[in-house]
C-alpha positions as CSV (number, residue, x, y, z in Angstrom):
1,X,-8.9,3.0,3.7
2,X,-8.4,1.6,0.2
3,X,-7.2,-1.7,-1.2
4,X,-4.2,-1.4,-3.5
5,X,-1.7,-3.7,-5.2
6,X,2.0,-2.8,-4.9
7,X,3.2,-2.5,-8.5
8,X,6.7,-1.1,-8.2
9,X,9.4,0.8,-6.3
10,X,10.1,4.5,-6.4
11,X,13.7,5.6,-5.9
12,X,14.5,9.2,-5.2
13,X,18.2,10.3,-4.8
14,X,17.1,13.6,-3.3
15,X,14.1,14.0,-1.0
16,X,13.0,15.9,2.1
17,X,15.3,15.0,5.1
18,X,12.2,13.8,7.0
19,X,11.8,11.1,4.3
20,X,15.4,9.8,4.4
21,X,15.3,6.1,5.1
22,X,11.6,5.7,4.1
23,X,10.6,3.1,1.4
24,X,8.5,4.5,-1.4
25,X,6.3,2.2,-3.4
26,X,4.1,2.6,-6.4
27,X,0.6,1.3,-5.6
28,X,-2.5,0.8,-7.8
29,X,-5.8,1.1,-6.0
30,X,-8.1,-1.9,-6.7
31,X,-11.5,-3.2,-5.8
32,X,-12.2,-6.3,-3.8
33,X,-12.0,-8.4,-7.0
34,X,-8.5,-7.0,-7.8
35,X,-9.6,-4.8,-10.7
36,X,-7.7,-1.5,-11.0
37,X,-9.5,1.7,-10.0
38,X,-8.1,5.1,-10.6
39,X,-4.5,6.2,-11.0
40,X,-1.4,4.7,-9.5
41,X,-0.1,6.5,-6.4
42,X,3.3,6.8,-4.6
43,X,3.0,5.6,-1.0
44,X,5.3,5.5,2.0
45,X,5.6,1.8,3.2
46,X,5.5,1.6,7.0
47,X,4.9,-2.2,7.2
48,X,7.5,-3.8,5.0
49,X,5.3,-4.8,2.1
50,X,6.6,-5.9,-1.3
51,X,5.9,-5.8,-5.0
52,X,2.7,-7.8,-5.9
53,X,1.2,-7.7,-2.4
54,X,-2.3,-6.5,-1.7
55,X,-2.2,-3.8,0.9
56,X,-4.4,-1.2,2.6
57,X,-3.5,2.5,2.0
58,X,-4.7,5.7,3.5
59,X,-4.5,9.2,2.0
60,X,-4.5,12.8,3.1
61,X,-4.0,13.6,6.8
62,X,-4.7,10.0,7.8
63,X,-1.4,9.0,6.0
64,X,0.5,11.0,8.6
65,X,-1.0,9.2,11.6
66,X,1.6,6.5,12.0
67,X,4.8,6.8,14.1
68,X,6.9,6.7,10.9
69,X,4.9,9.4,9.1
70,X,3.9,11.8,11.8
71,X,4.8,15.3,10.9
72,X,6.3,14.2,7.5
73,X,5.3,15.4,4.0
74,X,3.3,12.3,3.3
75,X,0.0,12.1,1.4
76,X,-0.3,8.3,1.0
77,X,0.9,5.5,3.2
78,X,0.7,1.7,3.3
79,X,-0.3,0.6,6.8
80,X,-1.3,-3.0,6.4
81,X,-0.7,-6.1,4.2
82,X,-3.9,-8.0,3.5
83,X,-4.0,-11.7,4.4
84,X,-7.5,-12.5,3.2
85,X,-10.8,-10.8,2.3
86,X,-14.1,-12.4,3.2
87,X,-17.3,-11.1,1.4
88,X,-20.8,-12.6,1.8
89,X,-19.4,-15.6,3.7
90,X,-16.8,-16.5,1.0
91,X,-13.1,-15.8,0.9
92,X,-12.7,-13.6,-2.2
93,X,-8.9,-13.1,-1.7
94,X,-6.3,-15.1,0.1
95,X,-2.6,-14.0,0.2
96,X,-1.6,-17.7,0.3
97,X,-3.6,-18.5,-2.8
98,X,-2.5,-15.3,-4.6
99,X,1.1,-16.3,-3.9
100,X,0.6,-19.8,-5.2
101,X,-0.7,-18.4,-8.5
102,X,2.6,-16.7,-9.3
């Protein structure tokens, strides 16, 4: 599991029939402080997340372990939207506070 920020949408007019109806998003892996790490990825969104949200992603065979992705050609999926992160007894991320900053 990896933290990532949704940074955009990916639109494909042609794709494998098993992916028809799926929402593809561009995500940027981040650390717990929100700093980008690594390259952006395309992920299948199975939880209805949106641009700007902090999410949890999985890659590889784990990405195909949801009902929506099982047996599909998926290498990265968003399976959770993060509400808050607590580290060393302190809240280091809050979805509510993050939303209010925008």
